[in-house]
Steps between C-alpha positions, in 0.01 A plus 500: 500500500788333673768720647860487381681732742837654542588578866788708634612542858434140614787506752310769686191461713239626255642329193534172684137523616376579147701210355361266770136587409571482130635148528195395698241674272323288235471782259874565495651276235863607494735724702827652390707639789776745419737532796853596588549190714323162510166498673541145625146416381433217261162423336374361169346841413822690576790615284774714644746734332797625698586849379702755693439822310141617505598815318592296194271218396640465149684174574173329601250696288433210263369291796240758606239448227160332534402623847170676596592614849789657690492526876774748577593456868862616488575797723761662721483717807566871466683505837856617452453592135480837339235574240722423200598161643149409596357612165753284310408187700126572501389710207772422245515133571124449496447697183776310319346167585151621410604648168680178410193287583243718324692474172442124493178466707253780416212290640677486841352619826776665703460504876736727692552478879517866615411599854250672722571876500632514143479857358322503166566877461879439506530829694481407866770527768564121525769395254405136482132583450582738212717239328239229543235738373695580183559129448127426530409787267745412229423129510138588425607682185646184351288303248427198720155345500472626856724640775414482870687659787451318830558705814518266795547604861576247770476144362466200726760247377403163360599221740773271381672742264865584566538861388265680738616847590629506855284802578189323385587180679569685828155662501299211361352435843318836482340425162145415622485829692646711221267340249204611711627844593678597176317311221612763241866409557510133579468191286664154463772414253267237358237768427764706326602205281142398417413860410782501252386175343137618488604827335600287198201264513223746574640855486410784734339842456794687649860500386635609840401256770509601866478235774118490495509435126768232538287315756189536283670379180654205690146388564389603150240751612450879494682707764 
């Protein structure tokens, strides 16, 4: 089965890394990027749709049919936002995109970039973790072929890419030590991307993937 994937968030570090690996991967046949601003990437596999309002996909809905994967890498920080604002840009936006896609692609595998520490109970003290937890939970109720929530921690950036988070770039020198000392919280961006691709090709026995699962799936082996 060749992958035909939709990717969001490619102007951010994770989305750019996932797009990079998809364009290199022989089992990925076609990639549609939906983005608010041009990615600056060109490739024979790649089609790009510039669309500003991710809370309303109706103008582009007819172009979203025939895909078997979505790698949802779009996200915002909770810093400086109240719960209502963060929920709109995280929960509401993600669910709108997912509900639009599942109407036309019921055989799709939907991969959602969440985060280490996400609260599946939706009842904890951390606002962002509750919102992410609700987003994960409600995505898994949709009638996709499969939904996976990926919870990365620190990710070592992929060399040569332009959208590396400044925080990650500043501490990349410490990666070898952190990988040894904190293996449950540290991976590479490449491993994150390959895990998403392998979730479509091979599947995984858990829907919520912590860092150890992400690393294992990137190598296509049990955690």
